[in-house]
N, C-alpha and C positions, 0 to 999 in steps of 0.2 A: 941680389938686387942689381948687380952689374949686368948679369945675363938678361934680365928683364929689360933694362935700358937698351942693351944691344939689340934685343929682339924688336923693340919699338923702332929703333933707328933703321934696322933692316926692312921692317914692314913699311915704314914711311918712304924709304927709297924705292921699294918695289911698287908702291902705289903711284909714286911720281914718275918712274922711269920704265917700268916693266909692264908686260901685259896683265890684264885683270886676273887671269887664271893663276898666275904666279902669286899674286897678292892674296888671292882666295886660299890657296894651299898653305901659304905661310901663316895667314891669320888663323885658319883652322888648327894648324899644328900648335900655334902659340896659345890658343884658347884651351886646347886639350892639355898642354903642358903646365901652364901657369894657372894659379888660382885667380879667378875673376880678372881676366885680361881685358879690362875696359878700354885699353888703348886701341885695340882693334876696332871697336865700335866707333870710337872717336875718329880714327883714321878712315874708316869707310864713310863716315859723315863728311870728312874732308874730300874724299874721292867723289862723293855725290855733288858736293858744292863745285868741284872743279870740272867734272866730266858728266854729271847727271843730266839726263833728258827725260821728258815725260814718257811714261810707259802707259799706253792705252789699256793693255791687259791688266794693269795694276791700278786701275781707277785714276789714271792721269796724275800720279804722284811722282815727284822727282827723287825722293830719298829711298829708293828700293833697296839698295845694298846696305844702307844704314839700318833699316827696319829688319831686314833678313839677318844681318849680323847680330843685332840685339837679341832676336828670337833664338838664334843658334847659341849665343852665349848663355842665355838663361836655361835652355834645354840641356846644354852640356854640363852646366854647374849642377843642375838637378840630377842628371845621370851620374855625375862624379860622386854625389852623396849616396846614391843607391848602390853603385858598383864599388866594391872594395876588393883590393888585391891583398891577399894574405900570403906571407911566407910560411909554408908548411915545412917544418923540419922534423920529419918522422924518424 
């Protein structure tokens, strides 16, 4: 639990003070490592509220990174259920 809180704080600081690509890499890593890391979706919503602008190619919506992070979280969680890693001790 403490590692998840630390990951949330690091991701929050990266969204506030670092380039977007750093936050994106950290969020993807956290989504892959933790089960249902909804904090990343919430933080990308915060990022869109702070820095979001209308995207013409995405139907003039402001919340592009929020929507994309939500979709990535859902897809990753579905893939986690399909892919299982077994320890084979032959």
